[in-house]
N, C-alpha and C positions, 0 to 999 in steps of 0.2 A: 457063583462059580461061572456061569455062562457069561456074565458081564465082564468078569476078569479075563476070560478067554478072548472076548471080543476086543477088549482094550489092548491085550497083549498082541493080538494079530494086527491091529491098527498101528501100534508102536513099531512092530517089526517091519511092516510095510513102509512106514515113514522113514525109518532108519535106512532101509534098503534104497529108498529114493535119493537119499543124501550121499550114499557111498559112491564115489566116482569110479571105483574099480568094477562095479557091477554093470554089465552091458545090457542085460534084459531087465529093465526097470519095472516092467509089468508084473513080474513075479511068475510063479508056476501057473500052468493052465488050470489046475484044480482050484486055484483061488477065485477064479471067475466062473459063474454058473454056466455060461455058454462056451467056456474055453476060449480059443482064439477068436471066435466069431461073436463073442459077447458084445452086446450093444453098448454098454457103459464103457467097457474096455476100449472099444474102437473110437470112442470120443476123445480119449486122452493118449492112447498108444497106437503105434503102427503094429501090423501083424508080427513083426520080429521083436517086439517088446520095447522099442525105443519110443521116446516121446514124439508126439506130433509137434508141429511148429510152435503152437502156443499151449501145448498140453500141460506142461509143468505149471504155468501160470493159471490155467483153468482149474487144475486139480487143487492148487492152493486156495483159489477163490471159492471153490466148492466147499472145501473143508472149513474155511472161515465163515461162510454163509450158514453152514450146518451148525456150527457152534453158536453163532449168533441166534439162529432160530431156536435151538434148544434153550438158550439163556432166556429168550423172550417168553417161551412157553412156561418155563419154570417160574418166572416172575409173575405171570398172570394166573397161576393155579392157586 
């Protein structure tokens, strides 16, 4: 059940990133543990919720690297 909630939250976050009508791409402040001052959020987004210059590319590369790492771990278990 927890895994399903995590996957659902991730999917909702990714769909929101692709929606051009949404101005605040970072999502609500409660989504981040530190709110607007969260360290991870500040790597990808400005305080107003828009992407930094290479924030979208960095986020996609981070997600791809995470999936590749999980795949590698599963293969070696």
